[in-house]
N, C-alpha and C positions, 0 to 999 in steps of 0.2 A: 504493500500500500504506500509506504513512505517512498519506495523507489519509483512508483508510478507518478507520485506527486512531484518528485524531483525532476523526472523526465519532462513532465508537463510544464514545470516552471522554466526549465531550460529552453523548451520549445517556444514559450511565450517571449522570453528574453531575446531569443534569436530572431523571432519575427519582428519584435520591436526595433532591434538593431538594424535589420534589413530595411524596415520602413523608414527609419531615421536617415540611414545612408542614402536611400533612394531620394528622399526629400532634399537632402543636402546637395546631392548631385544635380537635381532639377533646379534648385535655387541658384547654383553656380552657373548654370547654363542660361538662366532667365534673368540675370541681373540687368540686361539691356532692355527688358520689357517691363511694362507696367499696365495692368488691366488688359493683358493680351496684346498690347501695342509696342512696337519698337520705338526707341527713343533717339531723337536727333538733338544735337547741341548747336545752338545758334549764338555766336559770340561776336557782337558788333563792338566797335570802339566805345560808343555810348548808345543809349537807346531813347534819347529825348531830342526834341527839336523837330523842325519841319522836314528835315532830311532823314534822320535816323528813325523817328517814330513811325512814319508810314512804312519804312522798310521792315521794321519789326512786325508791324501789323500784317503786312503781306506774307511774311514768313509764318507767323502763327496761324493765320487763316488757311493758308495752303496746307500746312502740316495737319490741321484738323480735318480738312477735306480728304486728304490722302490716308488718314488713319494712323498718324504718328503722335506720340507724345513729343513735345518740344520743350527743351530746357534752354532758357535765355540767360546768358551770363555776361555781365559787363561791370563797369565801375565808373564812378564820377569822373568828369574831365580832368580835374586836378588831383586825382588819386595818387598818393605816394607809391612808388614802385609799381606803376600801372602795368608795365611790360611783364614783370614777374607774375603779377596777379593773373593776367590773361593767359600766360603760359601755364599757370596752375589750372586754369579751366580746361585746357587741352588735356592735361594729365588726368584730371578728374573724369573727363569723358572717356579716356582710354581705360581707366580703372573700372569704370561703370559699364564697360563694353557697349558703348553707344553704337548705333547702327551707322551713324554718319556724323561728321563735324563740319560746320560752316563757320569760318572765322575771317575777320578783317584784321590782318596782321598790322600791328602798330609800327613795327620796324622789321626790315627784311631779314637781317642776319640772326637776330635773337630768336625769331620764330621758325627759322628753317628746321633746326634739329627736332623740336617738339612735333612739328607737322610730319616730318619724315618718320618719327617714332610712331605716330598714329597710323600712317600708311603701312608701316611694317607690321602693325597689329591687325592689318586687314580692314582698317576703318577708312573709308573714303573721306577725303578732306577737300572741300571747296572753299577757295578764298573769294572774298567779295569786297568791293569798294577799293581795296588795295591788294596788291599781289606780291608774291615772292619774286626774287630776281630770276631764278631758274624754274621754268614751267614744269620740269619733270619732277619737282619736289612736292607737287600737289596734284590732285585729280583734275581740277578745272578751276577757272576763274570766271566769276560773273560780275560784270560791271562795265563801267566806261573805260575806254582807252584814255587815261588821264592826260597823256601827252597830246593826243589829238583834240581833246576837249579844251585843254589849255590853249592850244594853237587857235582854235575857233574863237575863244575869248580875246586873245591877242590880236587876231585879224580884225574882229569887230571894233575893238578899241582903236586900232590904227585908222580904220576907215572913218570913224567918228572924228578923230583928232584931225585928220587931213581935211575933212569936210568943214571943220571949224577953224581951219587955218593954223593949227598947232603943229609946228615943225621942229620945235626944240623945247628943252626943259628937263625936269627931273621927274622920275617915276618911282613909286613905292609899291611894295608888295607886303601884304599882311596875311599871316596864316596862324594855325594853331601850334604846329610843331614842325620845324624845318627838317627834322629827321624822318618824318612820316613819308613812306614811299609815295603816297598820293600827292603830298605837297611838293615833293621833289619833281615829280613828273609834270604836275600842273604848271609849276614855275618854268620848267624847261620849255613846255609847250607855249606858254604865254609869250616868252621872249622870242621864240622862233617864229610864231605867227605874226607877232608885231613887226619883226624885222622884215619878213616876207612882203607885207603890205606897205610898210613905211618906206622901203627901198633905201636909197642913199641917205635920206634924212634920218634914218635910224641912228646914225653916228652922232647926231646932234643931241641925243638924249643920254642922261646919266641915270643908271639904276642904283638906288640906295640899298643899303644892307637890309635884307628881309627881316621884318618884325615877326616875332612869334609871341603869342600871349597865353598859351596853354588853355585856350577857351575862356579867358578872363577879360571881359570887355574893358574893364578899368585899365588893364595893362596896355592893350593896343591903343586905347584912347590917349593915354599919357605919352607913349612912345611916338605915335603919329603926330601928336601936337608938337613934340620936340622937332620932328623932321620938317613939319610945316613952318615952324619958326626959323629954323636954321637954313631952310631952302625956299626962298621966296618964289623961285621958279618951278615949284612942284606943281605939275599939271594933271597928273593921273595917279590913281591908286587902284590896285587890284586886291580884292578880298578873296582868298582861295578856299572859302568854305567854313561853315559852322557859325553859331550865333555870336561867339566872342568877337571875332574879327568884324563881322557884319555890323554889330552894334557899336563897337569901339571906333571903327572908321567913321561911321556917320556922325557920331557924337564929336569926334575930333574935328571933322570938317565944319560942323556947325559952330563949335566953340571958337574956332579961329576965323569965323566970318568968311569962309570959303565956299559956302553953299552955292551951287550953280556955277562956280568958277573952277573948281577942281573936279575933274571927271572921276567917277567911281564905278568900277565894273566888278560884279560879284559872281559867286559860284553857288548854284542851287537855289531853288525857290524857298522862301520863307515869308510868312505874313509880316515879318519884321520889315521887309523892304517897303511895304505899303506906307509905312510911317514916314519914309524919306522921299517919296515921289514928288509931292507938291512942293517940297522945300529944295529940290534939286540935289538931294544927298545920294541918289543912286541913278546911274545912267543906263545900265543894262546888265543882264545876267545870262549865263548859260545854265541850263537846268537838266538834271538827270531824272529819270523816272524811278524814284526811290522805291515806291511800292512794288513795281515790277521786278526790281532787283531781289527783294525778299521773296517774291513768288517764284522767280526763276531759280534761285538758290535751292529752295526746297524741292521743286519739281525735278531738278537735275540730281539732287542727292537721292531722291526716290528712285530714279532710273538706275543709278549706280548700285544702290542697295539691291535692286532686282536683277543686277548683272547685265544691264543694258550699257552699251557704249555711248558716251557723250562727247561733244566737242571739247577741246582743251580750253577754248575761250568762248564764253557766251556773252556777246557784246550788248551793251545798253546804250542807245543813242542819247545825244544831248540836243537841246534846242536853244537858240539865242532868243531872248525876250527883251525888248526895249522897255524902258521904265514906264512909258505910257500904256503898255499892254500888260503889266504885271498883275494888276487887280483882276482883270478878266481871265488871265491865264490861271491864276490861283483858283478862281471859281470853277474853271473847267477841270482842273486837277482834282478838286474835291468831288465833283460829279463823277469823274472816272473812278475814284476810289470807292464811292458809294455803289456804283454799278457793279464793280468787280466784287464787292463784298456780298452783293445780293446773288450774283451768278453762282 
């Protein structure tokens, strides 16, 4: 009797151990899923503002339509050790066995090895907004060719300046971070496009040292005010994206009594521009379809997860918008996003 009870107890224990082991193995295989859905990581530089917020929205809505969980990870613009923090998000995605990763690399070299590490773990990585130097180190890039977009802005600026009879002077560029791949390529493009259209007169212009404000409007305002004071012939300013430079530049132009006298060309639509139209604080912008970037990132990640082949680069076009058309353009963008949300 005692022997039969002992055998029964051992059998129950063995069954329990087998069940526990089976559950443990299942859990280790399913760490990338939640509620039966695979998980995608979406890591933008920030997720607020008229550019990044629609992009995040496009990614989230597309992920929901395609049946994925989406984890959005980012940090404030002025976050200490921002690069390291975002690299940590990549490592977190790898550890959690994400089905795919989408990231806007803040800096090319620092993000190269973590992204390669994710690819080595068989996790597809799509870069967006900014890209790595070597395309083979990621799965694909979704976004604007920032060199060509910058060139478009530079050409439009040169056309306007020639039409206004401006053939010499000083030019300033304001951005968030000079080390960001996006900013490097946009600045390169702006100067090339400007030179192409301005021709021989391009030699009559002096480009000042690029201002960076880490997305802090007070910083770009103060530094541009200094440049305006020191360079009475400053004729044009380029803002290469984000709210800090946009606001800081307009406030500096206004405070120095240069509204309508200094031309200002910006990057990406934001309602903030509308505040400067009547006062001559903005001349024109080139705009990317931010919502569509988010949509295309997730659609193409979905394809790679399913084993489908995708293009190495998925381009997003830009459009030049004059100041007088910015309000109506903004309304059309809002209609577009509403329509795409309903579809």
